[in-house]
C-alpha positions as CSV (number, residue, x, y, z in Angstrom):
1,X,3.5,-9.0,7.4
2,X,2.0,-8.7,3.9
3,X,3.5,-10.8,1.1
4,X,4.1,-9.4,-2.4
5,X,4.9,-11.3,-5.6
6,X,6.8,-9.5,-8.3
7,X,6.7,-11.4,-11.6
8,X,8.8,-9.2,-13.9
9,X,11.9,-7.1,-13.3
10,X,11.4,-3.6,-11.9
11,X,13.9,-1.0,-10.7
12,X,15.8,-1.7,-7.5
13,X,14.4,1.4,-5.9
14,X,10.9,0.1,-6.2
15,X,11.9,-3.3,-4.7
16,X,13.7,-1.6,-1.9
17,X,10.6,0.4,-1.0
18,X,8.4,-2.7,-1.0
19,X,10.8,-4.6,1.2
20,X,10.7,-1.9,3.9
21,X,7.1,-2.9,4.7
22,X,6.5,-6.3,3.2
23,X,7.9,-9.7,2.4
24,X,8.8,-9.7,-1.3
25,X,9.4,-12.6,-3.7
26,X,10.7,-11.9,-7.2
27,X,9.7,-14.9,-9.4
28,X,9.4,-14.7,-13.2
29,X,6.1,-16.4,-13.6
30,X,4.1,-14.7,-16.4
31,X,2.0,-17.6,-17.7
32,X,-1.5,-17.4,-16.3
33,X,-1.7,-21.1,-15.5
34,X,1.6,-21.1,-13.6
35,X,0.7,-17.8,-11.9
36,X,-2.6,-19.4,-10.7
37,X,-0.6,-22.1,-9.0
38,X,1.5,-19.8,-6.9
39,X,-0.6,-16.6,-6.3
40,X,-2.7,-18.0,-3.4
41,X,-0.8,-16.7,-0.4
42,X,0.1,-13.2,-1.8
43,X,-1.6,-10.0,-0.8
44,X,0.0,-7.8,-3.5
45,X,1.1,-8.5,-7.1
46,X,3.4,-6.4,-9.2
47,X,3.5,-7.0,-13.0
48,X,4.6,-5.3,-16.2
49,X,3.3,-6.1,-19.7
50,X,4.2,-9.8,-20.1
51,X,2.1,-11.1,-17.1
52,X,-1.5,-11.7,-17.9
53,X,-3.7,-11.4,-14.8
54,X,-6.7,-13.3,-16.0
55,X,-10.0,-14.2,-14.2
56,X,-8.7,-17.7,-13.3
57,X,-5.6,-16.0,-11.7
58,X,-7.8,-13.7,-9.7
59,X,-10.1,-16.6,-8.7
60,X,-7.0,-18.4,-7.4
61,X,-5.7,-15.3,-5.5
62,X,-7.4,-15.9,-2.2
63,X,-5.5,-13.3,-0.3
64,X,-4.9,-10.7,-3.0
65,X,-5.8,-7.1,-2.2
66,X,-4.1,-5.2,-5.0
67,X,-2.4,-5.5,-8.4
68,X,0.2,-2.9,-9.4
69,X,1.0,-2.5,-13.1
70,X,4.5,-1.0,-13.4
71,X,3.5,1.1,-16.5
72,X,0.5,2.8,-18.0
73,X,-1.5,0.2,-19.9
74,X,-3.6,-2.4,-18.1
75,X,-4.7,-4.4,-21.1
76,X,-3.1,-7.5,-19.5
77,X,-5.3,-7.3,-16.3
78,X,-9.0,-8.4,-16.1
79,X,-10.3,-5.3,-14.5
80,X,-13.9,-6.5,-14.3
81,X,-12.8,-9.6,-12.4
82,X,-10.6,-7.6,-10.1
83,X,-13.3,-5.2,-9.3
84,X,-15.9,-7.9,-8.6
85,X,-13.4,-9.3,-6.1
86,X,-12.7,-5.9,-4.5
87,X,-9.1,-6.0,-5.7
88,X,-7.6,-2.6,-6.3
89,X,-5.6,-2.2,-9.6
90,X,-3.1,0.7,-9.7
91,X,-0.7,1.9,-12.4
92,X,1.8,4.7,-13.2
93,X,0.2,6.6,-16.1
94,X,2.7,9.5,-16.2
95,X,6.0,7.8,-15.3
96,X,7.3,7.5,-18.8
97,X,5.9,10.8,-20.3
98,X,9.3,12.4,-20.7
99,X,10.9,9.2,-22.0
100,X,8.3,8.7,-24.7
101,X,8.5,12.4,-25.7
102,X,12.3,12.3,-26.0
103,X,12.2,9.0,-28.0
104,X,9.7,10.5,-30.4
105,X,12.1,13.4,-31.1
106,X,15.0,11.0,-31.4
107,X,13.1,9.1,-34.0
108,X,12.3,12.3,-35.9
109,X,15.9,13.4,-35.9
110,X,17.0,9.9,-37.0
111,X,14.7,10.2,-40.0
112,X,15.6,13.8,-40.8
113,X,19.4,13.2,-40.7
114,X,19.3,9.6,-42.0
115,X,21.4,8.4,-39.1
116,X,20.6,4.7,-39.4
117,X,21.7,4.7,-43.1
118,X,25.0,6.5,-42.2
119,X,25.7,4.0,-39.3
120,X,25.0,1.0,-41.6
121,X,27.1,2.3,-44.4
122,X,30.1,3.0,-42.2
123,X,29.9,-0.3,-40.5
124,X,29.8,-1.9,-43.9
125,X,33.1,-0.3,-44.9
126,X,31.6,2.5,-47.0
127,X,32.3,6.2,-46.6
128,X,29.0,7.1,-48.2
129,X,28.3,10.7,-47.2
130,X,25.7,11.1,-49.9
131,X,23.4,8.6,-48.3
132,X,23.3,10.8,-45.2
133,X,22.1,14.0,-46.8
134,X,19.1,14.8,-44.7
135,X,17.0,17.8,-43.9
136,X,16.8,20.3,-41.0
137,X,13.8,20.2,-38.7
138,X,14.0,23.9,-38.0
139,X,11.1,25.6,-39.7
140,X,9.4,22.3,-40.5
141,X,5.8,21.5,-39.3
142,X,5.3,18.8,-36.7
143,X,1.8,17.5,-36.6
144,X,0.6,15.9,-33.4
145,X,-2.4,13.6,-33.3
146,X,-3.4,13.5,-29.6
147,X,-2.6,16.4,-27.3
148,X,-2.5,14.6,-23.9
149,X,0.4,14.6,-21.5
150,X,2.8,13.0,-24.0
151,X,1.7,15.0,-27.0
152,X,2.1,18.3,-25.2
153,X,5.5,17.2,-23.9
154,X,6.6,16.5,-27.5
155,X,5.2,19.9,-28.5
156,X,7.3,21.8,-25.9
157,X,10.5,20.1,-27.0
158,X,9.8,20.6,-30.7
159,X,9.3,24.3,-30.1
160,X,12.8,24.4,-28.7
161,X,13.9,23.1,-32.1
162,X,12.1,26.1,-33.7
163,X,9.5,23.9,-35.4
164,X,6.0,24.9,-36.1
165,X,3.7,22.6,-34.2
166,X,0.1,21.8,-35.3
167,X,-2.2,19.3,-33.7
168,X,-5.5,17.5,-33.7
169,X,-7.4,16.2,-30.7
170,X,-11.2,16.3,-30.6
171,X,-11.1,16.6,-26.9
172,X,-8.8,19.5,-26.6
173,X,-10.1,23.0,-27.2
174,X,-8.3,25.3,-29.6
175,X,-7.6,27.7,-26.7
176,X,-5.9,25.0,-24.7
177,X,-3.9,23.9,-27.7
178,X,-2.8,27.5,-28.3
179,X,-1.6,27.8,-24.7
180,X,0.5,24.7,-25.3
181,X,2.0,26.4,-28.4
182,X,0.1,24.2,-30.8
183,X,-2.1,25.4,-33.6
184,X,-5.3,23.4,-33.6
185,X,-6.3,22.0,-37.0
186,X,-8.8,19.4,-38.3
187,X,-7.6,15.9,-38.8
188,X,-7.3,16.3,-42.6
189,X,-5.5,19.6,-42.3
190,X,-2.9,18.1,-40.0
191,X,-2.3,15.3,-42.5
192,X,-1.9,17.8,-45.4
193,X,0.3,20.2,-43.6
194,X,2.7,18.1,-41.6
195,X,6.3,17.5,-42.5
196,X,6.5,15.1,-39.6
197,X,3.3,13.4,-38.2
198,X,3.5,11.9,-34.7
199,X,0.7,9.8,-33.2
200,X,-0.1,10.0,-29.4
201,X,-3.4,8.2,-29.0
202,X,-4.7,5.1,-27.3
203,X,-5.6,2.0,-29.3
204,X,-9.3,1.2,-29.4
205,X,-12.0,0.4,-31.9
206,X,-12.2,4.0,-33.0
207,X,-8.5,4.5,-33.5
208,X,-7.4,1.1,-34.9
209,X,-6.2,1.6,-38.4
210,X,-6.5,5.4,-38.0
211,X,-3.7,6.0,-40.5
212,X,-4.6,3.9,-43.6
213,X,-4.4,4.3,-47.4
214,X,-6.7,7.4,-47.5
215,X,-4.8,9.2,-44.8
216,X,-1.4,8.4,-46.2
217,X,-2.6,9.7,-49.6
218,X,-3.4,13.1,-48.0
219,X,0.1,13.5,-46.6
220,X,3.0,15.2,-48.5
221,X,5.3,12.9,-50.4
222,X,8.1,14.5,-48.5
223,X,6.5,13.8,-45.1
224,X,7.5,11.3,-42.4
225,X,5.3,9.3,-40.0
226,X,6.2,8.5,-36.4
227,X,4.4,6.1,-34.1
228,X,5.7,5.6,-30.5
229,X,2.1,5.2,-29.1
230,X,0.4,1.9,-29.9
231,X,0.7,-0.7,-32.5
232,X,-2.5,-0.9,-34.6
233,X,-2.9,2.8,-35.1
234,X,-1.3,2.5,-38.5
235,X,-2.3,0.1,-41.3
236,X,1.1,-1.5,-41.7
237,X,0.4,-2.9,-45.2
238,X,-0.8,0.5,-46.4
239,X,2.3,2.2,-44.9
240,X,4.6,-0.4,-46.6
241,X,2.9,0.3,-49.9
242,X,3.2,4.0,-49.6
243,X,6.9,3.8,-48.7
244,X,7.6,1.4,-51.6
245,X,5.8,3.6,-54.1
246,X,7.6,6.8,-52.8
247,X,4.3,8.4,-51.7
248,X,5.9,9.0,-48.2
249,X,9.5,9.9,-47.5
250,X,9.9,7.6,-44.5
251,X,8.5,6.4,-41.1
252,X,9.7,5.6,-37.6
253,X,8.0,2.9,-35.5
254,X,8.5,1.8,-32.0
255,X,5.3,-0.2,-31.8
256,X,3.7,-2.8,-34.1
257,X,0.5,-4.8,-34.7
258,X,2.3,-8.0,-33.6
259,X,5.2,-7.8,-31.1
260,X,7.8,-8.9,-31.8
261,X,6.9,-8.3,-35.5
262,X,7.4,-11.3,-37.8
263,X,5.3,-10.9,-40.9
264,X,5.2,-7.2,-41.3
265,X,6.6,-6.0,-44.7
266,X,7.9,-2.8,-43.0
267,X,11.1,-4.4,-41.8
268,X,12.2,-4.8,-45.4
269,X,12.0,-1.1,-46.2
270,X,15.1,1.1,-46.1
271,X,12.9,4.1,-45.5
272,X,12.0,3.1,-42.0
273,X,13.6,3.4,-38.6
274,X,12.4,0.8,-36.0
275,X,13.0,0.2,-32.3
276,X,11.6,-2.7,-30.2
277,X,8.9,-0.9,-28.1
278,X,11.4,0.9,-25.9
279,X,10.2,4.5,-26.0
280,X,9.3,4.4,-22.3
281,X,12.3,2.3,-21.3
282,X,14.8,4.7,-19.8
283,X,16.5,4.2,-16.5
284,X,14.7,7.3,-15.1
285,X,11.3,6.2,-16.3
286,X,11.7,2.6,-15.1
287,X,12.9,3.9,-11.7
288,X,10.0,6.5,-11.4
289,X,7.4,3.9,-12.5
290,X,8.7,1.3,-10.0
291,X,8.7,3.7,-7.1
292,X,5.2,5.1,-8.0
293,X,3.5,1.7,-8.2
294,X,5.4,0.4,-5.1
295,X,4.2,3.3,-3.0
296,X,0.6,2.8,-4.2
297,X,0.7,-0.9,-3.5
298,X,1.8,-0.2,0.0
299,X,-0.9,2.4,0.4
300,X,-3.6,0.0,-0.5
301,X,-2.2,-2.7,1.8
302,X,-2.1,-0.1,4.6
303,X,-5.7,0.9,3.9
304,X,-4.8,4.3,2.3
305,X,-6.2,5.7,-1.0
306,X,-3.7,5.1,-3.9
307,X,-2.8,7.9,-6.2
308,X,-3.8,6.3,-9.5
309,X,-6.5,3.6,-9.0
310,X,-7.6,2.2,-12.3
311,X,-10.8,0.3,-11.4
312,X,-13.8,1.3,-9.4
313,X,-13.6,3.2,-6.0
314,X,-14.0,1.4,-2.8
315,X,-17.7,1.2,-2.1
316,X,-19.5,-1.0,0.3
317,X,-21.4,-4.1,-1.1
318,X,-24.8,-2.5,-0.5
319,X,-23.9,0.8,-2.0
320,X,-22.1,-0.8,-5.0
321,X,-25.2,-2.9,-5.7
322,X,-27.4,0.2,-5.7
323,X,-25.1,2.7,-7.3
324,X,-23.2,0.4,-9.7
325,X,-25.8,0.4,-12.5
326,X,-25.8,4.2,-12.5
327,X,-22.0,4.4,-12.7
328,X,-22.3,2.0,-15.7
329,X,-25.0,4.3,-17.2
330,X,-22.9,7.4,-16.6
331,X,-19.9,6.0,-18.5
332,X,-22.1,4.8,-21.4
333,X,-23.7,8.2,-21.7
334,X,-20.3,9.8,-21.9
335,X,-19.1,7.2,-24.4
336,X,-22.2,7.7,-26.5
337,X,-21.6,11.4,-26.8
338,X,-17.9,10.9,-27.5
339,X,-18.6,8.7,-30.5
340,X,-21.3,11.0,-31.9
341,X,-20.0,14.5,-31.2
342,X,-17.8,16.9,-33.2
343,X,-14.6,18.6,-32.2
344,X,-13.9,21.3,-29.6
345,X,-15.7,19.9,-26.6
346,X,-15.5,22.8,-24.0
347,X,-18.2,22.3,-21.3
348,X,-19.9,19.4,-19.6
349,X,-22.7,19.7,-17.2
350,X,-24.1,16.6,-15.4
351,X,-27.5,16.8,-13.6
352,X,-28.6,13.9,-11.4
353,X,-32.3,13.6,-10.5
354,X,-33.3,11.4,-7.6
355,X,-31.6,10.0,-4.6
356,X,-29.5,7.2,-6.1
357,X,-27.3,9.0,-8.6
358,X,-27.3,12.2,-6.5
359,X,-25.8,10.6,-3.4
360,X,-22.5,10.3,-5.3
361,X,-22.7,13.3,-7.6
362,X,-18.9,13.8,-7.9
363,X,-18.4,10.1,-8.7
364,X,-21.1,10.2,-11.3
365,X,-19.5,13.3,-12.9
366,X,-16.1,11.6,-12.9
367,X,-17.5,8.5,-14.5
368,X,-19.2,10.5,-17.3
369,X,-15.8,12.1,-18.0
370,X,-14.2,8.6,-18.1
371,X,-16.7,7.7,-20.8
372,X,-16.0,10.9,-22.7
373,X,-12.3,10.8,-22.6
374,X,-11.1,7.1,-22.4
375,X,-11.1,6.8,-26.2
376,X,-9.2,10.0,-26.8
377,X,-6.5,10.2,-24.1
378,X,-3.3,8.3,-24.5
379,X,-2.9,7.9,-20.8
380,X,-5.4,5.6,-19.0
381,X,-8.4,7.6,-17.7
382,X,-10.2,6.5,-14.5
383,X,-12.6,8.0,-12.0
384,X,-9.9,9.5,-9.9
385,X,-7.9,11.3,-12.7
386,X,-10.7,12.0,-15.2
387,X,-11.1,15.6,-13.8
388,X,-7.4,16.3,-14.2
389,X,-7.4,14.9,-17.8
390,X,-10.4,17.0,-18.7
391,X,-8.8,20.2,-17.2
392,X,-5.6,19.5,-19.2
393,X,-7.8,19.6,-22.3
394,X,-9.5,22.8,-21.4
395,X,-12.9,21.1,-20.7
396,X,-15.0,22.7,-17.9
397,X,-17.3,20.4,-16.0
398,X,-19.8,20.6,-13.2
399,X,-22.5,18.6,-11.5
400,X,-25.8,19.5,-9.9
401,X,-28.7,17.8,-8.3
402,X,-32.4,18.2,-9.2
403,X,-35.5,17.1,-7.4
404,X,-37.3,14.1,-8.9
405,X,-40.7,15.9,-9.4
406,X,-39.0,18.5,-11.6
407,X,-38.3,16.0,-14.4
408,X,-40.9,13.3,-13.9
409,X,-38.2,10.6,-13.4
410,X,-37.3,8.9,-10.2
411,X,-33.6,8.6,-11.1
412,X,-32.2,10.3,-14.2
413,X,-28.7,11.3,-15.4
414,X,-28.6,14.2,-17.9
415,X,-25.6,15.4,-19.8
416,X,-25.5,18.9,-21.4
417,X,-22.4,19.4,-23.5
418,X,-21.1,22.3,-25.6
419,X,-18.8,21.9,-28.6
420,X,-18.2,24.5,-31.2
421,X,-20.9,26.7,-29.6
422,X,-23.4,23.9,-30.2
423,X,-25.2,22.4,-27.3
424,X,-26.1,18.7,-27.2
425,X,-28.1,16.8,-24.6
426,X,-28.4,13.1,-23.7
427,X,-30.2,11.6,-20.7
428,X,-30.6,8.1,-19.3
429,X,-31.9,6.0,-16.4
430,X,-31.7,2.5,-15.2
431,X,-34.8,0.3,-15.9
432,X,-34.9,-3.4,-14.8
433,X,-31.2,-3.2,-14.1
434,X,-30.3,-2.1,-17.7
435,X,-28.9,1.3,-18.8
436,X,-31.5,3.1,-20.9
437,X,-31.1,6.2,-23.0
438,X,-34.4,8.1,-22.8
439,X,-33.6,11.5,-24.4
440,X,-31.3,12.8,-27.1
441,X,-31.2,16.5,-28.0
442,X,-34.8,17.0,-27.0
443,X,-36.1,13.8,-28.7
444,X,-37.7,11.3,-26.3
445,X,-36.7,7.7,-27.0
446,X,-36.1,4.5,-25.0
447,X,-33.4,2.0,-25.9
448,X,-30.8,0.0,-24.0
449,X,-27.4,1.6,-24.2
450,X,-25.5,-1.6,-25.1
451,X,-24.1,-3.2,-28.2
452,X,-23.9,-1.9,-31.8
453,X,-26.1,1.1,-32.6
454,X,-26.7,3.0,-35.9
455,X,-27.8,6.5,-35.0
456,X,-28.9,8.8,-37.8
457,X,-30.6,12.1,-38.1
458,X,-33.2,12.7,-40.9
459,X,-36.0,14.8,-42.2
460,X,-39.1,12.6,-41.8
461,X,-40.7,11.3,-44.9
462,X,-42.7,8.1,-45.7
463,X,-40.6,5.0,-46.4
464,X,-37.4,6.0,-44.7
465,X,-37.5,3.0,-42.4
466,X,-38.2,0.7,-45.3
467,X,-35.3,2.0,-47.4
468,X,-32.9,1.8,-44.4
469,X,-34.0,-1.8,-43.8
470,X,-33.5,-2.7,-47.4
471,X,-29.9,-1.3,-47.5
472,X,-29.0,-3.2,-44.3
473,X,-30.8,-6.4,-45.3
474,X,-29.0,-6.5,-48.6
475,X,-25.7,-6.2,-46.7
476,X,-26.7,-9.1,-44.4
477,X,-27.0,-6.9,-41.3
478,X,-29.7,-7.9,-38.8
479,X,-31.7,-5.2,-37.0
480,X,-33.0,-6.2,-33.6
481,X,-34.7,-3.0,-32.5
482,X,-35.7,0.4,-33.9
483,X,-36.4,3.6,-32.0
484,X,-37.6,6.9,-33.6
485,X,-37.7,10.3,-32.0
486,X,-39.6,13.2,-33.5
487,X,-41.3,16.4,-32.5
488,X,-43.8,16.8,-35.4
489,X,-44.9,15.0,-38.5
490,X,-42.6,15.8,-41.5
491,X,-40.0,17.4,-39.2
492,X,-36.5,16.4,-38.2
493,X,-35.9,13.3,-36.2
494,X,-33.5,10.8,-34.8
495,X,-33.5,7.1,-35.8
496,X,-31.7,4.5,-33.6
497,X,-31.2,1.0,-34.8
498,X,-29.8,-1.9,-32.7
499,X,-27.6,-4.0,-35.0
500,X,-26.2,-7.5,-34.6
501,X,-23.3,-6.8,-37.0
502,X,-21.1,-3.8,-37.7
503,X,-21.5,-1.8,-40.9
504,X,-18.7,-1.7,-43.4
505,X,-17.6,1.7,-44.6
506,X,-19.4,1.0,-47.9
507,X,-22.7,0.1,-46.3
508,X,-22.5,3.2,-44.1
509,X,-21.9,5.3,-47.2
510,X,-25.0,3.7,-48.8
511,X,-27.0,4.7,-45.7
512,X,-25.8,8.3,-45.9
513,X,-26.9,8.4,-49.6
514,X,-30.5,7.7,-48.7
515,X,-32.9,10.6,-49.2
516,X,-33.6,12.7,-46.1
517,X,-30.7,11.2,-44.1
518,X,-28.5,14.0,-42.8
519,X,-26.0,12.0,-40.7
520,X,-25.3,8.4,-39.7
521,X,-22.9,7.1,-37.1
522,X,-22.0,3.7,-35.8
523,X,-21.7,3.6,-32.0
524,X,-20.5,0.7,-29.9
525,X,-21.5,0.6,-26.2
């Protein structure tokens, strides 16, 4: 009989399901060193957010076949180490969707009707009705940033309150947003028009500090900000300053940069409603999540495919050695486009040339979608659910094979993407085991798709490289490679610089001010 270790409390229904088919030990052991000492004989591991499954833990887990995260995020699990060991990681990405959506609306209503102030006054012996004079939400505009499963669930419920719902998500088409009852707007227009602004995004390098001083200054002074998604999306000092200065009516936060929060100035403001990261913690969500991950864990132990695997699919060692570099390339090509492209992505076509990528065409397509969507979707995106996440956003996708002699490359992955009626192309291959980009929008280049890249478009003129180097050199930024793509002398071109250091917003502004530079974007791969 398989042995399963559960390190944090989960609902009784999940434990009962596990115990029907395995021997289960519930031991609160969340510290990695302590977990490393006890994990050895277990075949399955169930964790929540406190337990950190590090590489040393995985190295000590001699019998481990699967790790189940009772929740959506897997930041506390070393996925690369698990994948190298052939350990399947599963989660429950949709188990708390309704709970988070309802909590978001609860926070909004608490702000609108000043419920915490009324509660505090009455408990303090004051019948202070004036402090509870709030506003109706009917007829107000709710702005949603992120229109994934949780964002659209919030939209449906807000429509029942007769609110106008607008939203921004670069990976949701306006048509798909309209079908969800949401008016698609640009990021700046959502900020300017919202009476209540609610965030539903993942936290990554692109979204960290998404709402800062500039964004808060664009919002109405009568507006309210709600964040039940991820700590770090909001610049907490900037928000505290805006609240203190009366540039924002109020805010409601369930998540913080540091949890539990200690140094944040927000807890001193009487304009804010706070809860301790509990938006997904309802009895129903905890039950559904526990049952979902328990069933998946049992599926893996029985040799069946789980519903929501987070890491790579089960491939034989030989196939993984051959195909793995192309899966890595496919994800990097998708991520490259996601960081460069504009809004309204509607179509994705993936063409595989040669035997290696073509043999797993569907998997290559799914991995491209992972790269495209992982920074935009609040729910975790993996190779098994990427197609569903894309369809939810109204993105059409397809894959096709092409003979090698048609393109002149032995093995090539090409992406053709359409956004706002504009077609973009990017292609790459694997050379000496490294992922290389070899074509962008018809310009032939060759650079390794890894690290920090500054990608700019320009009209060619003498001295542009020198001026670019001067700006970066004065900022103390080192360039370790340069690639230029052009079609003709004096025409338009693409410039790709590999950097050792990220650019500050000020330096990037200086780059954009250079003559002949039409656009410049920092990309991290």
